[in-house]
CHARMM internal coordinates of N, CA and C (Angstrom, degrees):
IC EDIT
DIST 1 N 1 CA 1.4386
DIST 1 CA 1 C 1.5355
ANGL 1 N 1 CA 1 C 108.31
DIST 1 C 2 N 1.2884
ANGL 1 CA 1 C 2 N 114.90
DIHE 1 N 1 CA 1 C 2 N 130.78
DIST 2 N 2 CA 1.4472
ANGL 1 C 2 N 2 CA 122.68
DIHE 1 CA 1 C 2 N 2 CA -170.88
DIST 2 CA 2 C 1.5386
ANGL 2 N 2 CA 2 C 113.79
DIHE 1 C 2 N 2 CA 2 C -56.71
DIST 2 C 3 N 1.3028
ANGL 2 CA 2 C 3 N 118.96
DIHE 2 N 2 CA 2 C 3 N -50.86
DIST 3 N 3 CA 1.4457
ANGL 2 C 3 N 3 CA 120.35
DIHE 2 CA 2 C 3 N 3 CA -174.22
DIST 3 CA 3 C 1.5013
ANGL 3 N 3 CA 3 C 112.16
DIHE 2 C 3 N 3 CA 3 C -66.33
DIST 3 C 4 N 1.3184
ANGL 3 CA 3 C 4 N 117.38
DIHE 3 N 3 CA 3 C 4 N -32.56
DIST 4 N 4 CA 1.4920
ANGL 3 C 4 N 4 CA 120.47
DIHE 3 CA 3 C 4 N 4 CA 177.71
DIST 4 CA 4 C 1.5337
ANGL 4 N 4 CA 4 C 110.00
DIHE 3 C 4 N 4 CA 4 C -63.03
DIST 4 C 5 N 1.3273
ANGL 4 CA 4 C 5 N 115.53
DIHE 4 N 4 CA 4 C 5 N -42.75
DIST 5 N 5 CA 1.4915
ANGL 4 C 5 N 5 CA 118.41
DIHE 4 CA 4 C 5 N 5 CA 179.67
DIST 5 CA 5 C 1.5240
ANGL 5 N 5 CA 5 C 111.93
DIHE 4 C 5 N 5 CA 5 C -63.36
DIST 5 C 6 N 1.2934
ANGL 5 CA 5 C 6 N 117.17
DIHE 5 N 5 CA 5 C 6 N -38.04
DIST 6 N 6 CA 1.4481
ANGL 5 C 6 N 6 CA 121.58
DIHE 5 CA 5 C 6 N 6 CA 179.82
DIST 6 CA 6 C 1.5210
ANGL 6 N 6 CA 6 C 111.69
DIHE 5 C 6 N 6 CA 6 C -70.53
DIST 6 C 7 N 1.3163
ANGL 6 CA 6 C 7 N 117.67
DIHE 6 N 6 CA 6 C 7 N -36.52
DIST 7 N 7 CA 1.4623
ANGL 6 C 7 N 7 CA 122.23
DIHE 6 CA 6 C 7 N 7 CA -178.12
DIST 7 CA 7 C 1.4893
ANGL 7 N 7 CA 7 C 115.21
DIHE 6 C 7 N 7 CA 7 C -84.24
DIST 7 C 8 N 1.3189
ANGL 7 CA 7 C 8 N 118.13
DIHE 7 N 7 CA 7 C 8 N -4.48
DIST 8 N 8 CA 1.4843
ANGL 7 C 8 N 8 CA 121.14
DIHE 7 CA 7 C 8 N 8 CA -175.12
DIST 8 CA 8 C 1.5127
ANGL 8 N 8 CA 8 C 113.30
DIHE 7 C 8 N 8 CA 8 C -54.32
DIST 8 C 9 N 1.2870
ANGL 8 CA 8 C 9 N 119.34
DIHE 8 N 8 CA 8 C 9 N -41.67
DIST 9 N 9 CA 1.4532
ANGL 8 C 9 N 9 CA 123.04
DIHE 8 CA 8 C 9 N 9 CA -174.11
DIST 9 CA 9 C 1.4986
ANGL 9 N 9 CA 9 C 113.73
DIHE 8 C 9 N 9 CA 9 C -110.39
DIST 9 C 10 N 1.3195
ANGL 9 CA 9 C 10 N 116.55
DIHE 9 N 9 CA 9 C 10 N 32.82
DIST 10 N 10 CA 1.4562
ANGL 9 C 10 N 10 CA 119.89
DIHE 9 CA 9 C 10 N 10 CA 179.59
DIST 10 CA 10 C 1.5209
ANGL 10 N 10 CA 10 C 109.99
DIHE 9 C 10 N 10 CA 10 C -102.75
DIST 10 C 11 N 1.3215
ANGL 10 CA 10 C 11 N 117.07
DIHE 10 N 10 CA 10 C 11 N 154.81
DIST 11 N 11 CA 1.4676
ANGL 10 C 11 N 11 CA 120.16
DIHE 10 CA 10 C 11 N 11 CA -178.24
DIST 11 CA 11 C 1.5377
ANGL 11 N 11 CA 11 C 112.89
DIHE 10 C 11 N 11 CA 11 C -83.89
DIST 11 C 12 N 1.3009
ANGL 11 CA 11 C 12 N 117.78
DIHE 11 N 11 CA 11 C 12 N 17.87
DIST 12 N 12 CA 1.4536
ANGL 11 C 12 N 12 CA 121.21
DIHE 11 CA 11 C 12 N 12 CA -176.73
DIST 12 CA 12 C 1.5249
ANGL 12 N 12 CA 12 C 110.31
DIHE 11 C 12 N 12 CA 12 C -77.09
DIST 12 C 13 N 1.3403
ANGL 12 CA 12 C 13 N 113.38
DIHE 12 N 12 CA 12 C 13 N 147.45
DIST 13 N 13 CA 1.4742
ANGL 12 C 13 N 13 CA 118.06
DIHE 12 CA 12 C 13 N 13 CA 177.85
DIST 13 CA 13 C 1.5275
ANGL 13 N 13 CA 13 C 110.32
DIHE 12 C 13 N 13 CA 13 C -80.31
DIST 13 C 14 N 1.3372
ANGL 13 CA 13 C 14 N 114.60
DIHE 13 N 13 CA 13 C 14 N 171.04
DIST 14 N 14 CA 1.4806
ANGL 13 C 14 N 14 CA 119.39
DIHE 13 CA 13 C 14 N 14 CA -178.42
DIST 14 CA 14 C 1.5196
ANGL 14 N 14 CA 14 C 113.54
DIHE 13 C 14 N 14 CA 14 C -59.25
DIST 14 C 15 N 1.3155
ANGL 14 CA 14 C 15 N 119.64
DIHE 14 N 14 CA 14 C 15 N -36.16
DIST 15 N 15 CA 1.4688
ANGL 14 C 15 N 15 CA 119.84
DIHE 14 CA 14 C 15 N 15 CA -179.33
DIST 15 CA 15 C 1.5314
ANGL 15 N 15 CA 15 C 111.72
DIHE 14 C 15 N 15 CA 15 C -69.28
DIST 15 C 16 N 1.3257
ANGL 15 CA 15 C 16 N 117.16
DIHE 15 N 15 CA 15 C 16 N -40.00
DIST 16 N 16 CA 1.4432
ANGL 15 C 16 N 16 CA 120.14
DIHE 15 CA 15 C 16 N 16 CA 176.05
DIST 16 CA 16 C 1.5126
ANGL 16 N 16 CA 16 C 112.19
DIHE 15 C 16 N 16 CA 16 C -64.29
DIST 16 C 17 N 1.3188
ANGL 16 CA 16 C 17 N 116.71
DIHE 16 N 16 CA 16 C 17 N -41.22
DIST 17 N 17 CA 1.4748
ANGL 16 C 17 N 17 CA 121.36
DIHE 16 CA 16 C 17 N 17 CA 178.12
DIST 17 CA 17 C 1.5398
ANGL 17 N 17 CA 17 C 108.93
DIHE 16 C 17 N 17 CA 17 C -63.23
DIST 17 C 18 N 1.3149
ANGL 17 CA 17 C 18 N 116.29
DIHE 17 N 17 CA 17 C 18 N -44.29
DIST 18 N 18 CA 1.4629
ANGL 17 C 18 N 18 CA 119.35
DIHE 17 CA 17 C 18 N 18 CA 179.15
DIST 18 CA 18 C 1.5427
ANGL 18 N 18 CA 18 C 111.15
DIHE 17 C 18 N 18 CA 18 C -59.59
DIST 18 C 19 N 1.3516
ANGL 18 CA 18 C 19 N 117.73
DIHE 18 N 18 CA 18 C 19 N -42.00
DIST 19 N 19 CA 1.4360
ANGL 18 C 19 N 19 CA 120.30
DIHE 18 CA 18 C 19 N 19 CA 178.69
DIST 19 CA 19 C 1.5137
ANGL 19 N 19 CA 19 C 111.70
DIHE 18 C 19 N 19 CA 19 C -62.95
DIST 19 C 20 N 1.3096
ANGL 19 CA 19 C 20 N 116.69
DIHE 19 N 19 CA 19 C 20 N -42.04
DIST 20 N 20 CA 1.4948
ANGL 19 C 20 N 20 CA 120.67
DIHE 19 CA 19 C 20 N 20 CA -178.74
DIST 20 CA 20 C 1.5208
ANGL 20 N 20 CA 20 C 109.22
DIHE 19 C 20 N 20 CA 20 C -66.96
DIST 20 C 21 N 1.3204
ANGL 20 CA 20 C 21 N 117.92
DIHE 20 N 20 CA 20 C 21 N -42.45
DIST 21 N 21 CA 1.4459
ANGL 20 C 21 N 21 CA 119.55
DIHE 20 CA 20 C 21 N 21 CA 179.45
DIST 21 CA 21 C 1.5416
ANGL 21 N 21 CA 21 C 110.69
DIHE 20 C 21 N 21 CA 21 C -63.71
DIST 21 C 22 N 1.3221
ANGL 21 CA 21 C 22 N 116.35
DIHE 21 N 21 CA 21 C 22 N -40.48
DIST 22 N 22 CA 1.4584
ANGL 21 C 22 N 22 CA 120.66
DIHE 21 CA 21 C 22 N 22 CA 176.47
DIST 22 CA 22 C 1.5220
ANGL 22 N 22 CA 22 C 111.01
DIHE 21 C 22 N 22 CA 22 C -61.24
DIST 22 C 23 N 1.3321
ANGL 22 CA 22 C 23 N 116.06
DIHE 22 N 22 CA 22 C 23 N -45.61
DIST 23 N 23 CA 1.4782
ANGL 22 C 23 N 23 CA 120.00
DIHE 22 CA 22 C 23 N 23 CA 179.62
DIST 23 CA 23 C 1.5283
ANGL 23 N 23 CA 23 C 110.50
DIHE 22 C 23 N 23 CA 23 C -63.01
DIST 23 C 24 N 1.3133
ANGL 23 CA 23 C 24 N 116.75
DIHE 23 N 23 CA 23 C 24 N -39.93
DIST 24 N 24 CA 1.4579
ANGL 23 C 24 N 24 CA 122.82
DIHE 23 CA 23 C 24 N 24 CA 177.00
DIST 24 CA 24 C 1.5203
ANGL 24 N 24 CA 24 C 111.44
DIHE 23 C 24 N 24 CA 24 C -58.89
DIST 24 C 25 N 1.3484
ANGL 24 CA 24 C 25 N 115.42
DIHE 24 N 24 CA 24 C 25 N -50.21
DIST 25 N 25 CA 1.4639
ANGL 24 C 25 N 25 CA 119.29
DIHE 24 CA 24 C 25 N 25 CA -179.69
DIST 25 CA 25 C 1.5510
ANGL 25 N 25 CA 25 C 111.08
DIHE 24 C 25 N 25 CA 25 C -64.91
DIST 25 C 26 N 1.3077
ANGL 25 CA 25 C 26 N 117.54
DIHE 25 N 25 CA 25 C 26 N -38.63
DIST 26 N 26 CA 1.4663
ANGL 25 C 26 N 26 CA 120.17
DIHE 25 CA 25 C 26 N 26 CA 177.86
DIST 26 CA 26 C 1.5291
ANGL 26 N 26 CA 26 C 110.50
DIHE 25 C 26 N 26 CA 26 C -61.11
DIST 26 C 27 N 1.3158
ANGL 26 CA 26 C 27 N 114.94
DIHE 26 N 26 CA 26 C 27 N -40.14
DIST 27 N 27 CA 1.4564
ANGL 26 C 27 N 27 CA 120.85
DIHE 26 CA 26 C 27 N 27 CA -177.82
DIST 27 CA 27 C 1.5428
ANGL 27 N 27 CA 27 C 111.36
DIHE 26 C 27 N 27 CA 27 C -68.62
DIST 27 C 28 N 1.3164
ANGL 27 CA 27 C 28 N 115.32
DIHE 27 N 27 CA 27 C 28 N -43.44
DIST 28 N 28 CA 1.4396
ANGL 27 C 28 N 28 CA 118.97
DIHE 27 CA 27 C 28 N 28 CA 178.27
DIST 28 CA 28 C 1.5488
ANGL 28 N 28 CA 28 C 111.62
DIHE 27 C 28 N 28 CA 28 C -63.44
DIST 28 C 29 N 1.3368
ANGL 28 CA 28 C 29 N 116.06
DIHE 28 N 28 CA 28 C 29 N -39.80
DIST 29 N 29 CA 1.4612
ANGL 28 C 29 N 29 CA 119.49
DIHE 28 CA 28 C 29 N 29 CA 176.64
DIST 29 CA 29 C 1.5324
ANGL 29 N 29 CA 29 C 111.33
DIHE 28 C 29 N 29 CA 29 C -64.74
DIST 29 C 30 N 1.3454
ANGL 29 CA 29 C 30 N 116.08
DIHE 29 N 29 CA 29 C 30 N -43.05
DIST 30 N 30 CA 1.4444
ANGL 29 C 30 N 30 CA 119.19
DIHE 29 CA 29 C 30 N 30 CA -179.88
DIST 30 CA 30 C 1.5389
ANGL 30 N 30 CA 30 C 113.11
DIHE 29 C 30 N 30 CA 30 C -62.14
DIST 30 C 31 N 1.3417
ANGL 30 CA 30 C 31 N 113.70
DIHE 30 N 30 CA 30 C 31 N -32.18
DIST 31 N 31 CA 1.4620
ANGL 30 C 31 N 31 CA 118.15
DIHE 30 CA 30 C 31 N 31 CA -179.35
DIST 31 CA 31 C 1.5207
ANGL 31 N 31 CA 31 C 113.82
DIHE 30 C 31 N 31 CA 31 C -96.97
DIST 31 C 32 N 1.3299
ANGL 31 CA 31 C 32 N 114.81
DIHE 31 N 31 CA 31 C 32 N 5.46
DIST 32 N 32 CA 1.4633
ANGL 31 C 32 N 32 CA 123.18
DIHE 31 CA 31 C 32 N 32 CA 179.35
DIST 32 CA 32 C 1.5428
ANGL 32 N 32 CA 32 C 111.20
DIHE 31 C 32 N 32 CA 32 C 54.27
DIST 32 C 33 N 1.3238
ANGL 32 CA 32 C 33 N 116.63
DIHE 32 N 32 CA 32 C 33 N 47.25
DIST 33 N 33 CA 1.4631
ANGL 32 C 33 N 33 CA 123.24
DIHE 32 CA 32 C 33 N 33 CA 176.46
DIST 33 CA 33 C 1.5061
ANGL 33 N 33 CA 33 C 110.21
DIHE 32 C 33 N 33 CA 33 C -103.23
DIST 33 C 34 N 1.2657
ANGL 33 CA 33 C 34 N 118.42
DIHE 33 N 33 CA 33 C 34 N 113.50
DIST 34 N 34 CA 1.4681
ANGL 33 C 34 N 34 CA 121.90
DIHE 33 CA 33 C 34 N 34 CA -178.95
DIST 34 CA 34 C 1.5307
ANGL 34 N 34 CA 34 C 112.54
DIHE 33 C 34 N 34 CA 34 C -105.28
DIST 34 C 35 N 1.3070
ANGL 34 CA 34 C 35 N 116.32
DIHE 34 N 34 CA 34 C 35 N -27.60
DIST 35 N 35 CA 1.4640
ANGL 34 C 35 N 35 CA 120.56
DIHE 34 CA 34 C 35 N 35 CA -178.53
DIST 35 CA 35 C 1.5298
ANGL 35 N 35 CA 35 C 111.80
DIHE 34 C 35 N 35 CA 35 C -80.27
DIST 35 C 36 N 1.3041
ANGL 35 CA 35 C 36 N 116.88
DIHE 35 N 35 CA 35 C 36 N 104.34
DIST 36 N 36 CA 1.4918
ANGL 35 C 36 N 36 CA 120.98
DIHE 35 CA 35 C 36 N 36 CA -177.23
DIST 36 CA 36 C 1.5359
ANGL 36 N 36 CA 36 C 112.37
DIHE 35 C 36 N 36 CA 36 C -69.69
DIST 36 C 37 N 1.3424
ANGL 36 CA 36 C 37 N 116.51
DIHE 36 N 36 CA 36 C 37 N -10.99
DIST 37 N 37 CA 1.4641
ANGL 36 C 37 N 37 CA 119.74
DIHE 36 CA 36 C 37 N 37 CA 177.42
DIST 37 CA 37 C 1.5077
ANGL 37 N 37 CA 37 C 113.34
DIHE 36 C 37 N 37 CA 37 C -90.46
DIST 37 C 38 N 1.3220
ANGL 37 CA 37 C 38 N 115.60
DIHE 37 N 37 CA 37 C 38 N -4.12
DIST 38 N 38 CA 1.4796
ANGL 37 C 38 N 38 CA 121.71
DIHE 37 CA 37 C 38 N 38 CA 177.46
DIST 38 CA 38 C 1.5347
ANGL 38 N 38 CA 38 C 107.80
DIHE 37 C 38 N 38 CA 38 C -65.09
DIST 38 C 39 N 1.3119
ANGL 38 CA 38 C 39 N 118.11
DIHE 38 N 38 CA 38 C 39 N 127.32
DIST 39 N 39 CA 1.4862
ANGL 38 C 39 N 39 CA 121.52
DIHE 38 CA 38 C 39 N 39 CA 179.02
DIST 39 CA 39 C 1.5407
ANGL 39 N 39 CA 39 C 113.03
DIHE 38 C 39 N 39 CA 39 C -52.02
DIST 39 C 40 N 1.3140
ANGL 39 CA 39 C 40 N 116.84
DIHE 39 N 39 CA 39 C 40 N -27.35
DIST 40 N 40 CA 1.4443
ANGL 39 C 40 N 40 CA 120.71
DIHE 39 CA 39 C 40 N 40 CA -179.74
DIST 40 CA 40 C 1.5133
ANGL 40 N 40 CA 40 C 110.99
DIHE 39 C 40 N 40 CA 40 C -62.49
DIST 40 C 41 N 1.3501
ANGL 40 CA 40 C 41 N 118.28
DIHE 40 N 40 CA 40 C 41 N -31.01
DIST 41 N 41 CA 1.4457
ANGL 40 C 41 N 41 CA 120.61
DIHE 40 CA 40 C 41 N 41 CA -178.17
DIST 41 CA 41 C 1.5378
ANGL 41 N 41 CA 41 C 111.72
DIHE 40 C 41 N 41 CA 41 C -68.78
DIST 41 C 42 N 1.3076
ANGL 41 CA 41 C 42 N 117.07
DIHE 41 N 41 CA 41 C 42 N -31.64
DIST 42 N 42 CA 1.4840
ANGL 41 C 42 N 42 CA 120.16
DIHE 41 CA 41 C 42 N 42 CA 175.75
DIST 42 CA 42 C 1.5360
ANGL 42 N 42 CA 42 C 110.08
DIHE 41 C 42 N 42 CA 42 C -68.40
DIST 42 C 43 N 1.3166
ANGL 42 CA 42 C 43 N 115.20
DIHE 42 N 42 CA 42 C 43 N -42.11
DIST 43 N 43 CA 1.4729
ANGL 42 C 43 N 43 CA 119.94
DIHE 42 CA 42 C 43 N 43 CA 177.27
DIST 43 CA 43 C 1.5146
ANGL 43 N 43 CA 43 C 110.87
DIHE 42 C 43 N 43 CA 43 C -59.75
DIST 43 C 44 N 1.3484
ANGL 43 CA 43 C 44 N 115.21
DIHE 43 N 43 CA 43 C 44 N -42.38
DIST 44 N 44 CA 1.4711
ANGL 43 C 44 N 44 CA 121.57
DIHE 43 CA 43 C 44 N 44 CA -179.72
DIST 44 CA 44 C 1.5338
ANGL 44 N 44 CA 44 C 109.15
DIHE 43 C 44 N 44 CA 44 C -64.73
DIST 44 C 45 N 1.3113
ANGL 44 CA 44 C 45 N 117.01
DIHE 44 N 44 CA 44 C 45 N -44.14
DIST 45 N 45 CA 1.4692
ANGL 44 C 45 N 45 CA 121.77
DIHE 44 CA 44 C 45 N 45 CA -178.57
DIST 45 CA 45 C 1.5407
ANGL 45 N 45 CA 45 C 110.59
DIHE 44 C 45 N 45 CA 45 C -60.19
DIST 45 C 46 N 1.3257
ANGL 45 CA 45 C 46 N 116.06
DIHE 45 N 45 CA 45 C 46 N -44.93
DIST 46 N 46 CA 1.4531
ANGL 45 C 46 N 46 CA 121.08
DIHE 45 CA 45 C 46 N 46 CA 178.52
DIST 46 CA 46 C 1.5560
ANGL 46 N 46 CA 46 C 111.40
DIHE 45 C 46 N 46 CA 46 C -63.20
DIST 46 C 47 N 1.3140
ANGL 46 CA 46 C 47 N 115.79
DIHE 46 N 46 CA 46 C 47 N -41.23
DIST 47 N 47 CA 1.4662
ANGL 46 C 47 N 47 CA 120.21
DIHE 46 CA 46 C 47 N 47 CA 179.12
DIST 47 CA 47 C 1.5286
ANGL 47 N 47 CA 47 C 110.43
DIHE 46 C 47 N 47 CA 47 C -66.22
DIST 47 C 48 N 1.3163
ANGL 47 CA 47 C 48 N 118.13
DIHE 47 N 47 CA 47 C 48 N -39.59
DIST 48 N 48 CA 1.4590
ANGL 47 C 48 N 48 CA 123.14
DIHE 47 CA 47 C 48 N 48 CA 177.31
DIST 48 CA 48 C 1.5531
ANGL 48 N 48 CA 48 C 109.75
DIHE 47 C 48 N 48 CA 48 C -57.34
DIST 48 C 49 N 1.3126
ANGL 48 CA 48 C 49 N 115.41
DIHE 48 N 48 CA 48 C 49 N -47.46
DIST 49 N 49 CA 1.4712
ANGL 48 C 49 N 49 CA 120.58
DIHE 48 CA 48 C 49 N 49 CA 178.84
DIST 49 CA 49 C 1.5235
ANGL 49 N 49 CA 49 C 111.68
DIHE 48 C 49 N 49 CA 49 C -63.80
DIST 49 C 50 N 1.3489
ANGL 49 CA 49 C 50 N 114.78
DIHE 49 N 49 CA 49 C 50 N -41.30
DIST 50 N 50 CA 1.4968
ANGL 49 C 50 N 50 CA 120.05
DIHE 49 CA 49 C 50 N 50 CA 178.81
DIST 50 CA 50 C 1.5204
ANGL 50 N 50 CA 50 C 110.73
DIHE 49 C 50 N 50 CA 50 C -61.27
DIST 50 C 51 N 1.3245
ANGL 50 CA 50 C 51 N 116.21
DIHE 50 N 50 CA 50 C 51 N -45.21
DIST 51 N 51 CA 1.4636
ANGL 50 C 51 N 51 CA 121.21
DIHE 50 CA 50 C 51 N 51 CA -179.37
DIST 51 CA 51 C 1.5430
ANGL 51 N 51 CA 51 C 108.93
DIHE 50 C 51 N 51 CA 51 C -62.76
DIST 51 C 52 N 1.3222
ANGL 51 CA 51 C 52 N 117.73
DIHE 51 N 51 CA 51 C 52 N -43.84
DIST 52 N 52 CA 1.4492
ANGL 51 C 52 N 52 CA 121.14
DIHE 51 CA 51 C 52 N 52 CA -179.93
DIST 52 CA 52 C 1.5588
ANGL 52 N 52 CA 52 C 111.52
DIHE 51 C 52 N 52 CA 52 C -58.56
DIST 52 C 53 N 1.2909
ANGL 52 CA 52 C 53 N 116.93
DIHE 52 N 52 CA 52 C 53 N -32.59
DIST 53 N 53 CA 1.4521
ANGL 52 C 53 N 53 CA 121.91
DIHE 52 CA 52 C 53 N 53 CA -179.50
DIST 53 CA 53 C 1.5264
ANGL 53 N 53 CA 53 C 113.48
DIHE 52 C 53 N 53 CA 53 C -67.01
DIST 53 C 54 N 1.3369
ANGL 53 CA 53 C 54 N 115.87
DIHE 53 N 53 CA 53 C 54 N -13.31
DIST 54 N 54 CA 1.4598
ANGL 53 C 54 N 54 CA 119.35
DIHE 53 CA 53 C 54 N 54 CA 177.52
DIST 54 CA 54 C 1.5118
ANGL 54 N 54 CA 54 C 111.46
DIHE 53 C 54 N 54 CA 54 C -82.53
DIST 54 C 55 N 1.3450
ANGL 54 CA 54 C 55 N 116.74
DIHE 54 N 54 CA 54 C 55 N -5.83
DIST 55 N 55 CA 1.4536
ANGL 54 C 55 N 55 CA 120.80
DIHE 54 CA 54 C 55 N 55 CA 177.49
DIST 55 CA 55 C 1.5313
ANGL 55 N 55 CA 55 C 115.01
DIHE 54 C 55 N 55 CA 55 C 106.08
DIST 55 C 56 N 1.2926
ANGL 55 CA 55 C 56 N 116.87
DIHE 55 N 55 CA 55 C 56 N -5.69
DIST 56 N 56 CA 1.4649
ANGL 55 C 56 N 56 CA 121.39
DIHE 55 CA 55 C 56 N 56 CA 178.69
DIST 56 CA 56 C 1.5291
ANGL 56 N 56 CA 56 C 105.97
DIHE 55 C 56 N 56 CA 56 C -74.73
DIST 56 C 57 N 1.3475
ANGL 56 CA 56 C 57 N 115.76
DIHE 56 N 56 CA 56 C 57 N 132.16
DIST 57 N 57 CA 1.4733
ANGL 56 C 57 N 57 CA 120.83
DIHE 56 CA 56 C 57 N 57 CA -177.36
DIST 57 CA 57 C 1.5115
ANGL 57 N 57 CA 57 C 114.18
DIHE 56 C 57 N 57 CA 57 C -113.48
DIST 57 C 58 N 1.3391
ANGL 57 CA 57 C 58 N 117.30
DIHE 57 N 57 CA 57 C 58 N -20.10
DIST 58 N 58 CA 1.4646
ANGL 57 C 58 N 58 CA 120.70
DIHE 57 CA 57 C 58 N 58 CA -178.76
DIST 58 CA 58 C 1.5239
ANGL 58 N 58 CA 58 C 111.54
DIHE 57 C 58 N 58 CA 58 C -73.60
DIST 58 C 59 N 1.3360
ANGL 58 CA 58 C 59 N 117.70
DIHE 58 N 58 CA 58 C 59 N 122.28
DIST 59 N 59 CA 1.4855
ANGL 58 C 59 N 59 CA 119.52
DIHE 58 CA 58 C 59 N 59 CA -178.43
DIST 59 CA 59 C 1.5455
ANGL 59 N 59 CA 59 C 113.22
DIHE 58 C 59 N 59 CA 59 C -56.75
DIST 59 C 60 N 1.3226
ANGL 59 CA 59 C 60 N 117.33
DIHE 59 N 59 CA 59 C 60 N -37.87
DIST 60 N 60 CA 1.4587
ANGL 59 C 60 N 60 CA 119.65
DIHE 59 CA 59 C 60 N 60 CA -178.21
DIST 60 CA 60 C 1.5424
ANGL 60 N 60 CA 60 C 110.33
DIHE 59 C 60 N 60 CA 60 C -66.22
DIST 60 C 61 N 1.3460
ANGL 60 CA 60 C 61 N 116.32
DIHE 60 N 60 CA 60 C 61 N -43.05
DIST 61 N 61 CA 1.4511
ANGL 60 C 61 N 61 CA 120.82
DIHE 60 CA 60 C 61 N 61 CA 178.67
DIST 61 CA 61 C 1.5638
ANGL 61 N 61 CA 61 C 111.19
DIHE 60 C 61 N 61 CA 61 C -65.64
DIST 61 C 62 N 1.3261
ANGL 61 CA 61 C 62 N 114.42
DIHE 61 N 61 CA 61 C 62 N -40.02
DIST 62 N 62 CA 1.4820
ANGL 61 C 62 N 62 CA 118.83
DIHE 61 CA 61 C 62 N 62 CA 179.13
DIST 62 CA 62 C 1.5247
ANGL 62 N 62 CA 62 C 108.92
DIHE 61 C 62 N 62 CA 62 C -61.24
DIST 62 C 63 N 1.3382
ANGL 62 CA 62 C 63 N 115.52
DIHE 62 N 62 CA 62 C 63 N -45.84
DIST 63 N 63 CA 1.4572
ANGL 62 C 63 N 63 CA 121.04
DIHE 62 CA 62 C 63 N 63 CA 179.98
DIST 63 CA 63 C 1.5127
ANGL 63 N 63 CA 63 C 111.79
DIHE 62 C 63 N 63 CA 63 C -61.27
DIST 63 C 64 N 1.3220
ANGL 63 CA 63 C 64 N 117.51
DIHE 63 N 63 CA 63 C 64 N -46.41
DIST 64 N 64 CA 1.4617
ANGL 63 C 64 N 64 CA 121.03
DIHE 63 CA 63 C 64 N 64 CA -178.88
DIST 64 CA 64 C 1.5239
ANGL 64 N 64 CA 64 C 112.03
DIHE 63 C 64 N 64 CA 64 C -63.86
DIST 64 C 65 N 1.2985
ANGL 64 CA 64 C 65 N 115.77
DIHE 64 N 64 CA 64 C 65 N -41.39
DIST 65 N 65 CA 1.4815
ANGL 64 C 65 N 65 CA 120.11
DIHE 64 CA 64 C 65 N 65 CA 179.59
DIST 65 CA 65 C 1.5089
ANGL 65 N 65 CA 65 C 112.55
DIHE 64 C 65 N 65 CA 65 C -68.92
DIST 65 C 66 N 1.3367
ANGL 65 CA 65 C 66 N 115.99
DIHE 65 N 65 CA 65 C 66 N -38.37
DIST 66 N 66 CA 1.4570
ANGL 65 C 66 N 66 CA 120.82
DIHE 65 CA 65 C 66 N 66 CA 177.52
DIST 66 CA 66 C 1.5301
ANGL 66 N 66 CA 66 C 110.41
DIHE 65 C 66 N 66 CA 66 C -61.86
DIST 66 C 67 N 1.3191
ANGL 66 CA 66 C 67 N 115.96
DIHE 66 N 66 CA 66 C 67 N -46.43
DIST 67 N 67 CA 1.4605
ANGL 66 C 67 N 67 CA 120.55
DIHE 66 CA 66 C 67 N 67 CA 179.49
DIST 67 CA 67 C 1.5593
ANGL 67 N 67 CA 67 C 110.49
DIHE 66 C 67 N 67 CA 67 C -60.53
DIST 67 C 68 N 1.3402
ANGL 67 CA 67 C 68 N 114.77
DIHE 67 N 67 CA 67 C 68 N -43.39
DIST 68 N 68 CA 1.4371
ANGL 67 C 68 N 68 CA 120.40
DIHE 67 CA 67 C 68 N 68 CA 178.67
DIST 68 CA 68 C 1.5574
ANGL 68 N 68 CA 68 C 111.92
DIHE 67 C 68 N 68 CA 68 C -63.11
DIST 68 C 69 N 1.3076
ANGL 68 CA 68 C 69 N 115.42
DIHE 68 N 68 CA 68 C 69 N -47.53
DIST 69 N 69 CA 1.4954
ANGL 68 C 69 N 69 CA 119.21
DIHE 68 CA 68 C 69 N 69 CA -177.39
DIST 69 CA 69 C 1.5486
ANGL 69 N 69 CA 69 C 111.69
DIHE 68 C 69 N 69 CA 69 C -68.03
DIST 69 C 70 N 1.3388
ANGL 69 CA 69 C 70 N 116.00
DIHE 69 N 69 CA 69 C 70 N -28.32
DIST 70 N 70 CA 1.4645
ANGL 69 C 70 N 70 CA 118.68
DIHE 69 CA 69 C 70 N 70 CA 177.30
DIST 70 CA 70 C 1.5133
ANGL 70 N 70 CA 70 C 111.29
DIHE 69 C 70 N 70 CA 70 C -82.12
DIST 70 C 71 N 1.3281
ANGL 70 CA 70 C 71 N 117.14
DIHE 70 N 70 CA 70 C 71 N -8.89
DIST 71 N 71 CA 1.4456
ANGL 70 C 71 N 71 CA 119.57
DIHE 70 CA 70 C 71 N 71 CA 179.00
DIST 71 CA 71 C 1.5270
ANGL 71 N 71 CA 71 C 112.78
DIHE 70 C 71 N 71 CA 71 C 72.52
DIST 71 C 72 N 1.3374
ANGL 71 CA 71 C 72 N 115.09
DIHE 71 N 71 CA 71 C 72 N 28.62
DIST 72 N 72 CA 1.4765
ANGL 71 C 72 N 72 CA 117.82
DIHE 71 CA 71 C 72 N 72 CA -177.45
DIST 72 CA 72 C 1.4840
ANGL 72 N 72 CA 72 C 110.53
DIHE 71 C 72 N 72 CA 72 C -100.21
END
COOR INIT
IC SEED 1 N 1 CA 1 C
IC BUILD
């Protein structure tokens, strides 16, 4: 899974990682992306992490903002 590979070496705690993974899954469902090998999923994972760095903690808000910022 793309987001897990990216988050492997981050200093985030388990709760933050869980939120990011939840936001990632919500985003993939919203965009109807099932193929985790699709390059788009890596771009989404990176955007999810970038949005979280702004201080937003709610997975649904992270997902919505990521979709908006990616123009999807």
